[in-house]
C-alpha angles and dihedrals in degrees: 000000000000118000126215117227117251136135094288097050130071136173145285144209158206128304119218100262103040097096102067127174122245131207092218129038122257113245104224131144124264111296098245143325107209131202114215136222128199117246126190121226094255097170092051093046090053092060100034120108132201091257095054122094116265118275121247119262116280116272129217127248123204114256119208120226119252093259132027128206109255093229091063094055133090106232113199124218118283092024109113116203095160092113096035123113120261090257121057124207109249089226084078093053129079108255115262093011144072095243118126116218116256139183101260104069111116139117092035097148120106111224100161135022126178135172109241110177149319119239132195093197136033090243090061095057120109112290100202094107097238117151117256142194120211123214115205135161147134115304112275093019091125099260098145091043090053092048091051090048093052093055094034092237122125098209108026088109110027114236122212136190087221111077121224098044095128105080103155140051103269120198122202116186114220121203088341087278110080143012140242109205122204110205128193115275118244133219098042101150096195094061115099112267093238091050092050089052091050092050092050094048099050091042091055090045088053092051094049100041109028103107095192095053107119098179144341116235105208111201117215125185104238094188092075135044119274115289121221092231091055091049090050091050093050092046091050090054090049095047091050093047093240110159108247141183119192113225111194109205134197093034090153091069121096121196117214113255092222088062092053094254124153129217114259092249089056091053090048089052093049093048092051092051092050096053099037094101092065095058133063091211134015111286115229117265137182131193114225146173125193088199096059096020089237109166096013096115091039092056091050091050090048090050090048091055093049094043095051093047090048092050092050095049 
């Protein structure tokens, strides 16, 4: 059964074995071609005064079409679309994503967030059995900023202008019932080669052996074209059947056309097309911005769905 979104319904996510590798690519149409609409910075305007400097020009957010092809959507467990039409009403899809609404979304609010510990090895991670979600991405992708945005705390995860500062597995306990895990960023060229290898090895060991890992949230910078290292990371997760959600960051940024830049939604489209061969069905994705908080509530709802399904099964 497919649920319509209203104030009593929330969202739902991916079980561990839904993203399976394929030996041949799926032949599906381009992920999406989005129209845009101009939105004003309402929150900023509400707090601005006559003495403050002028606000920047309004930016554009991607706007989904009224209906989406079913093959482009992530359909969570216990949602049956077998008899549904080829096009699905976007009212049934989490805003700014491809995630169909399911029955397990509840208790998505964050009321408490505390740093617990840093671990150099998987065996040193907390052993209380609570479900956890790991955030990982290329250095300087905005991982710490997103974590702070999710919990509405400016300094829960320290941000730095120097990439590569996170070097351990950092556990943050949320509502005393689940964890957000901040993993070392990859692709930081200035880090010593041996140190980069160590980070990569213990991160992969964590993915493969951490029994309480519900899903990996792979952060991708949507303001620039796809990077080879991000494509390799996503394909490795797919080939090893690690549950994954793609979180596209910096979706508020707009590259100038004269400099050859693409809109974030175009980069999201390109990335999806490049990794499609490694997945049997479309992996879930969400567009975000830590500047405007776009996607923050959607990520928490998505995590709530996945967490509640994981706890039940």
